[in-house]
C-alpha positions as a printed Julia matrix, in Angstrom:
199×3 Matrix{Float64}:
 124.93  165.48  123.07
 126.77  163.46  120.46
 125.53  160.22  122.03
 121.88  161.35  121.79
 122.37  162.44  118.18
 123.95  159.09  117.23
 121.13  157.19  118.94
 118.5   159.24  117.1
 120.16  158.58  113.73
 120.49  154.85  114.43
 116.84  154.6   115.5
 115.72  156.49  112.43
 117.69  154.16  110.13
 116.23  151.08  111.87
 112.67  152.33  111.4
 113.42  153.13  107.76
 114.69  149.6   107.11
 111.64  148.05  108.77
 109.3   150.25  106.76
 110.99  149.28  103.51
 111.16  145.56  104.27
 107.45  145.27  105.08
 105.7   142.82  107.38
 104.73  139.2   106.5
 101.12  140.1   107.26
 101.19  143.25  105.11
  98.79  142.77  102.13
 101.45  144.25   99.85
 103.67  141.28  100.77
 101.06  138.69   99.79
 101.03  136.44   96.74
  98.22  134.45   95.16
  98.29  130.66   94.97
  95.93  128.78   92.66
  95.69  124.98   92.45
  94.29  123.46   89.27
  93.53  119.76   88.78
  93.27  117.38   85.81
  93.19  113.59   85.52
  94.32  110.48   83.67
  91.04  108.61   84.34
  90.15  105.11   85.43
  88.73  103.74   82.16
  86.19  101.23   83.46
  84.03  103.75   85.34
  81.41  106.16   84.05
  82.16  108.55   86.96
  84.69  108.67   89.77
  83.92  111.16   92.54
  86.79  112.06   94.85
  86.23  114.27   97.91
  89.05  116.4    99.29
  88.91  117.68  102.88
  92.23  119.49  103.17
  94.67  121.43  101.02
  97.67  123.1   102.65
 100.95  124.71  101.62
 104.13  124.68  103.72
 106.24  127.82  103.99
 109.98  127.23  103.89
 111.15  129.59  106.65
 108.8   128.07  109.22
 107.21  131.44  110.05
 103.85  130.26  108.81
 104.28  126.47  108.9
 101.34  124.75  107.2
  98.92  127.3   105.72
  95.39  126.35  104.63
  94.4   126.85  101.01
  90.6   127.39  100.91
  88.56  125.35   98.47
  87.12  127.04   95.41
  83.43  127.9    95.45
  81.79  128.92   98.72
  84.23  130.6   101.13
  82.83  128.4   103.9
  83.24  125.13  101.96
  85.07  122.45  103.97
  85.19  119.91  101.12
  85.49  119.83   97.35
  84.46  116.9    95.19
  85.79  116.27   91.69
  84.55  113.83   89.06
  87.86  112.61   87.65
  86.17  111.35   84.48
  85.32  114.94   83.57
  88.92  116.03   84.07
  90.39  113.95   81.25
  92.13  116.85   79.49
  90.41  119.9    81.0
  91.48  121.54   84.24
  89.24  122.71   87.07
  90.13  124.74   90.13
  90.68  122.93   93.42
  91.61  125.82   95.72
  92.96  129.36   95.83
  94.42  131.61   98.51
  96.28  134.83   99.2
  99.28  133.82  101.32
 102.44  135.5   102.59
 104.95  136.0    99.8
 108.05  133.83  100.05
 109.41  130.36   99.42
 107.27  127.26   99.92
 108.39  123.64  100.03
 105.36  121.42   99.5
 101.62  120.93   99.11
  99.54  118.54  101.26
  96.22  117.1   100.09
  93.82  114.85  101.98
  91.33  112.65  100.11
  88.55  111.69  102.5
  86.39  109.48  100.31
  85.8   108.24   96.78
  82.82  106.74   94.98
  82.98  104.85   91.7
  80.01  104.6    89.29
  79.26  102.24   86.41
  76.68  103.06   83.73
  73.88  105.54   84.35
  73.13  108.92   82.86
  75.76  111.64   83.18
  74.78  114.85   84.96
  75.32  118.34   83.61
  77.33  119.39   86.67
  80.83  120.84   86.47
  83.85  118.61   87.05
  84.41  119.99   90.57
  81.98  121.44   93.12
  81.26  121.45   96.84
  79.12  118.35   96.23
  78.25  116.32   93.12
  75.16  114.27   92.33
  75.43  110.62   91.35
  74.75  109.72   87.7
  71.15  108.65   87.29
  70.61  104.89   87.4
  74.29  104.06   87.92
  75.67  101.22   89.98
  78.07  102.51   92.6
  80.63  101.37   95.11
  82.55  103.14   97.85
  86.31  102.81   97.46
  88.51  101.77  100.37
  91.21  104.38  101.03
  93.97  103.08  103.36
  95.57  106.54  103.48
  94.25  109.62  101.79
  97.1   111.99  102.68
  99.36  113.01   99.81
 102.43  115.24  100.22
 103.88  116.78   97.08
 107.4   118.01   97.78
 108.09  120.63   95.13
 109.59  124.06   95.97
 107.74  127.09   94.61
 107.64  130.82   95.29
 104.87  133.33   95.85
 105.82  136.85   94.79
 104.23  140.03   96.09
 101.03  140.79   94.15
 101.81  137.92   91.74
  99.98  134.65   91.03
 101.51  131.18   91.13
  99.44  128.44   89.49
 100.21  124.82   90.31
  98.76  122.22   87.93
  98.03  118.86   89.57
  97.43  115.53   87.87
  95.29  113.04   89.81
  96.0   109.77   88.03
  92.8   107.79   88.46
  94.14  104.93   86.34
  97.01  104.31   88.77
  95.05  105.24   91.9
  92.24  102.67   91.61
  92.73   98.92   91.9
  90.26   96.06   92.15
  90.92   93.75   95.1
  90.58   89.97   95.17
  87.09   90.15   96.7
  85.78   92.28   93.83
  85.9    95.54   95.75
  87.82   98.63   94.76
  90.64  100.37   96.6
  92.15  103.8    96.05
  95.69  104.87   96.83
  95.73  108.47   95.54
  98.48  109.05   92.96
  98.86  112.79   92.43
 101.77  114.65   90.87
 102.65  118.2    89.95
 102.58  118.78   86.2
 103.71  122.42   86.16
 104.26  125.52   88.28
 103.46  128.75   86.46
 104.02  132.3    87.68
 102.62  135.58   86.46
 100.91  138.81   87.45
């Protein structure tokens, strides 16, 4: 009789602990991640369009591994293009997600393509969108990108029902170089300016 009673108490305590600790997939254990982007621009261009195809965050404990951060705009968007010339000072949103609360170690970005423009008439489009139109009448050139993957190792935390905002600086001035044959090459230089937390 005593054995059954002890078992019942132990089981009850175990269930109580599990209920209080919550589950990683429980919405109440989720935090919001928002990625904002600005730029130190490449001066010679009138526009510099950079297209991202992947944004991911890596969870420290390995339970989630690499988690996708959806692009801002349409929920189904698989790319996001930013005109770095319009991000000289202002910020625009790159991606946002509700992810499991906890500790994260890094952000991974993939730049698929980039187009540089000289002259032309600026468009009235926002700095970042699913797709951007070329400036009217501009001369353009596609940039060579040897490797578009950028890993930003910077620990940050997502708290339950809180928001963590990471401000990214895409340095166009350091990223773009003119090669000996007159073409342009991009090696994306991106750094984390700040990590801000709040409700």
